[in-house]
C-alpha positions, 0 to 999 in steps of 0.5 A: 704225840706232840714233840717235846721241846729239848728243854722239857726232855732235859728237865724230865731226864734231870729230875727222874733219871739222874740221881745226882745233884744238878749243882754239885754233881756229887750227892744224891738229889733230894725230892722237893717235899723232903727239902721242905720238911728238913728246912722247916724242921731245921728252922724249928730246931734253931728257934726252939733249941730243944731236943726233938720229941718222940713223935718228931723222931718217929716222923723222921724215921718214917720219912727216911724210910720213904725216901730210901724206898723212893730213891731206890727206884726213881729220883724226883729232885734236882738238888741235894740237901747240901746245895739247897741249904747253901742257897738263901731262899725267899728273900724279903719282898720289896715294893715299887709304886705303880700309882699314887698310894698304890705299891706292888710287892715283888717276891723273888725266889732267891738272890741274884748271886752265885750260883743262881747268877751264873746259871741265869746268865748262861741260860739267857745269853748262851742258851745253856740248857744244863743250867735250867734244872737249877733255875727250875728248882729255884722256881719251885721255892716260890709260894703260890699266891693265896687264893690263886688257882687255874680258874681265877688267875693267869701268869704274865711273863715279862714280854720281849720285843720281836727284835730281841726274840729274833736276835736271841733265838728264844725267849728265856722268860717264857720258858721259865714262866711255863715251868712256873705255870706247871708248878702252880697249875695256873695258865700263862696269859699273853694279852700284853705285848712289848712295843718298844725297842729300848736298850737293855736294862743292865747297867742302868740306874733306877731313874734310867730304867724307868725312863727306858720303859716309858710306854713299853707295854700295850694291852692286847686284850682284857683278861678273863680272870681277876687275878694277874701274876707278873713274872720276870727272871731278874728283878734289880730295881723292879722297874720292868715289873713296875712299868708292867704293873702301871700299864695294867693299872692304867688300862683297867684299874688292876691293883695289888690285893689288899687282904684287909679290904677285899673287893671284886676287882682285878688283883695284881701279884709280882714274882721274880726268879732272883733279886739283886744287881745284874 
């Protein structure tokens, strides 16, 4: 049997054996499917401002019974409903230019603020695996791109340099992208390498970030599929994803998918765990 990495074992234990919320450690964790149901119902109630129908009450009662039965055996969630609802999920996408008249839309799962900011910093800089369950929960809020599946798409984790990998000892973005791959059932592709030895992007202006990433990426091989999904942990100005998108576009004409004018060429998508200032 292949030996599991410590973070994989820890995630399994957190999700299926630990009944407590991985953030507050007080309330019982809630399965992802139920969080989506409650979140949707909450939005509908706020929009319509009308009492629930008899059918809705029956559905709620049915779901409550199912939840109680499931919780009596194994937990299948990471956060409780209280902590989940305290975090803003899926902020409005923002765009960056990768070529003249071609922009790339970047969708983040949440904002780079408490408690996500602290969790990302602890995981990236201190290899604190206890923060990984919260980050996995955030990853699961990302909607899979329409029309993308394991046979026509790949995920590209933001590449890192060998020097940084040796210094840090592990690649946090690769670990996170592996979890996104499991969640979406889309394989990770490692056909791009980072060839520069630039300084950290933290604290740089947008212009400095773009200049810092000039000629930072190189294509190793051409992907066998037509849909390429870029992923990074934190998108501040989107400069890293922008530079990566520019490399792909200049290499073989990959561009964001225009659903109004579909084509048979390569299509590009971009996602991040969090968006905000580092």
